[in-house]
C-alpha positions in Angstrom: -4.8 22.5 -17.0 -4.9 19.9 -20.0 -4.2 16.7 -19.5 -1.2 15.5 -21.4 -1.3 13.0 -23.8 2.5 10.7 -24.7 2.6 8.5 -27.8 4.9 6.6 -26.1 3.6 3.2 -24.3 1.1 3.5 -20.9 3.7 1.5 -19.3 6.8 3.6 -20.2 7.4 5.6 -17.3 7.9 9.0 -19.2 4.2 8.2 -19.6 4.1 7.8 -16.0 5.6 10.4 -15.0 2.9 12.1 -17.2 -0.2 10.9 -16.0 1.1 11.4 -12.2 1.6 15.0 -13.4 -1.9 14.9 -14.4 -3.4 13.3 -11.2 -1.3 15.6 -9.2 -2.9 18.5 -10.4 -6.3 17.8 -9.9 -5.6 16.7 -5.8 -3.4 19.8 -5.7 -6.6 21.7 -7.4 -9.4 19.6 -5.6 -6.8 21.7 -2.0 -7.3 24.7 -3.4 -11.2 24.8 -3.6 -11.2 22.5 -0.1 -8.3 24.2 1.7 -8.8 20.9 4.3 -6.0 19.6 6.4 -6.9 16.5 5.1 -7.0 17.5 1.5 -3.9 19.4 1.6 -2.0 16.7 3.0 -3.6 14.4 0.4 -2.0 17.1 -2.4 1.4 16.9 -0.4 0.7 13.0 -1.0 0.6 13.0 -4.4 3.1 15.5 -4.7 5.8 12.2 -3.2 5.1 10.1 -5.4 4.6 12.5 -8.4 8.1 13.4 -8.0 9.6 9.5 -7.4 7.3 8.9 -11.4 9.3 12.2 -12.6 12.7 11.0 -10.7 12.2 8.0 -12.5 11.4 8.9 -15.8 13.7 7.1 -18.2 14.8 10.5 -20.8 16.0 7.6 -23.6 11.8 7.4 -23.9 11.0 11.1 -24.2 13.3 13.9 -22.8 10.3 16.5 -24.0 7.4 13.6 -22.4 10.7 14.5 -19.0 11.2 17.7 -19.3 7.2 18.5 -19.9 6.7 16.5 -16.6 9.4 18.3 -14.7 7.9 21.6 -15.8 4.5 20.5 -14.9 5.7 19.1 -11.3 7.7 22.4 -10.7 4.1 24.8 -11.8 1.9 22.5 -8.8 5.0 22.7 -6.6 4.3 26.1 -6.7 0.6 26.4 -6.1 1.1 23.4 -3.3 3.7 26.0 -1.5 1.5 28.9 -1.6 -2.0 27.4 -0.2 0.0 26.3 2.3 1.5 28.9 3.5 -2.0 29.6 3.2 -3.1 28.1 5.8 -0.5 28.3 7.7 -0.3 31.6 8.2 -4.7 31.6 9.2 -3.8 28.9 11.5 -1.8 31.7 13.7 
């Protein structure tokens, strides 16, 4: 995944949301590579943080950036859900 840099100031809520999505991507990718309970839990914690960051993103600072963060968040949620489903099925 490309890292999505924003032309907004680094402390804006939109930039924070995009940075959080990038961190989530890496956490989910790590969990996919090493699907241990701890790695999955770390990715789930990152997901919670990212959801909060995206909710707090101020669309007036960049609607396109917020929409991008929302789309990327949805992709990562899907990736993590598929991993969690596989982990549950392997435990049965």
